[in-house]
N, C-alpha and C positions, 0 to 999 in steps of 0.2 A: 504494500500500500504506500503510495507516495505521500510525502509530508503534507501536501495540500489537502488530500482526502482525509488524512488522519486529523488535521485541524478541523475540517468540516465535521467529522464524526464527533469530535470533542465538543464543538460548539452546539451541534444538534442534541447531544446527550445532556449538556448543561441546560439548554433551553427546556427540554422535557422535564428535568428535575425541578427547575424554577417554576414552570407552569403547574406542576403538581403540588407545590407547597401549599398554596392558598386553599384549594379544595380539600386537601388532607387535614390541615390545621383548623380551618374555619369555613365549613361548607355553607353555613347560614350567611356569613358575611359575603361570600362569593355570590350567593343568590341575590342578596341586597344590591351588591355592586352591579350585577348583570341587569337587574330591574332598573337601576338608575341609568345605566348606559343605554338601555332600550328607549329611554325617554329623551335622549340627546338627539339633536338634529344631525343630518348627514354632514353638514359643514363642521359642526363641533367634533364629530368622530374623525373626520378627515384631518382636522387640525391636530387633534390628539395623536393620531397615527403619524403625521408628519413630524411632530415634536419628538415622538418616540424614536423614529428612524434617524433623525438628525442627532439626537443624543447618543444613540447606539453607535453611529458612525464616528462621532467625535471620541467616544470612549475607546472604540476599537483603534482609532488612529493613535491616541495617546498611549494605549497599552502596547501597541506594536512598535512604537518609537523607543520604548525603554528596553 
């Protein structure tokens, strides 16, 4: 396995671990958050997604530079 694919596998694995933390620790809180998200407009969701992607890219850039 090439290093790039290994890094991708690590990133995907960490993503799945982090995604599973909230439903495991606080399923009622997750339901409440999903209800609140369902009431947001498409524009608000898109802005949240954009902010999340930019934050992730910036973090990735700084982590890879060190």
